[in-house]
C-alpha positions in Angstrom: 3.1 -16.0 49.0 1.5 -13.7 46.2 3.8 -11.7 43.8 2.7 -8.5 42.3 3.9 -8.9 38.8 3.2 -6.2 36.3 0.8 -7.3 33.3 2.8 -7.2 30.3 0.1 -6.0 28.1 -0.1 -2.9 30.4 3.4 -2.2 30.5 3.9 -2.3 26.9 0.8 -0.1 26.4 1.8 3.0 24.1 0.8 6.3 25.8 2.7 9.0 23.5 4.1 9.2 20.1 6.6 11.7 18.9 8.3 12.2 15.4 11.6 14.0 15.5 15.1 13.5 14.3 14.2 11.1 11.4 12.7 8.7 14.1 9.6 7.8 15.3 9.4 7.5 19.0 6.7 5.4 21.3 6.8 6.1 25.0 5.1 2.7 26.8 3.1 2.8 30.1 6.0 2.1 32.0 8.0 4.7 30.7 10.2 2.9 28.2 10.8 4.6 25.0 11.3 2.6 21.4 12.0 4.0 18.1 12.0 3.1 14.7 13.9 5.1 11.7 11.2 7.2 9.8 12.8 5.8 6.5 11.5 2.5 7.7 7.9 3.9 7.4 7.7 5.8 4.0 4.1 6.2 4.5 4.5 8.2 7.8 7.6 9.9 6.3 5.6 11.1 3.4 2.6 12.1 5.5 1.6 15.6 6.1 2.4 17.0 9.8 -1.7 16.9 10.3 -1.8 13.0 9.1 1.3 12.5 11.4 -0.3 14.1 14.2 -4.0 12.2 14.1 -3.3 9.0 16.1 -5.0 6.4 17.9 -3.3 4.8 20.7 -4.4 1.1 21.0 -3.4 -1.9 23.3 -0.9 -3.3 21.0 -0.6 -0.8 18.3 -0.2 3.0 17.3 -2.7 3.7 14.3 -2.8 6.6 11.9 -6.4 6.4 10.9 -5.8 9.0 7.9 -2.9 6.8 6.6 -4.9 3.6 7.1 -1.3 2.3 8.7 0.2 1.6 12.1 3.0 0.4 14.2 2.9 -3.1 15.9 4.5 -2.5 19.8 5.3 -6.2 19.9 7.1 -6.0 16.8 9.0 -2.9 17.5 10.1 -4.5 21.0 11.3 -7.7 19.4 13.2 -5.7 16.6 11.1 -7.0 13.8 11.8 -4.8 10.7 8.5 -3.2 9.3 7.5 -4.6 6.0 8.6 -2.0 3.5 5.9 -0.5 1.2 6.5 1.3 -1.9 6.3 5.0 -1.5 3.0 6.7 -2.9 5.1 9.0 -4.6 6.7 6.3 -6.7 3.6 4.0 -7.4 0.9 6.9 -7.2 -1.2 4.4 -5.6 -2.4 5.0 -2.0 
């Protein structure tokens, strides 16, 4: 008997990103929406609207090439808190 199980890599693939209500939301290929508080990603919260809009959707992540940062989908699914990076405003270092 053959079973047709979805490939987890395919169902967990990000297909869209939205930033609103102080959250960053990622829509996955199977329709689930996962999110993190924007305050957990100061690099994204402090970015311009243009920088926030320039994204690369990859198999296991969402990347912001202008910011040299990204979100790991598996980490979001597992509830792993993102590493906190000091604000560019407080360090002056990009």
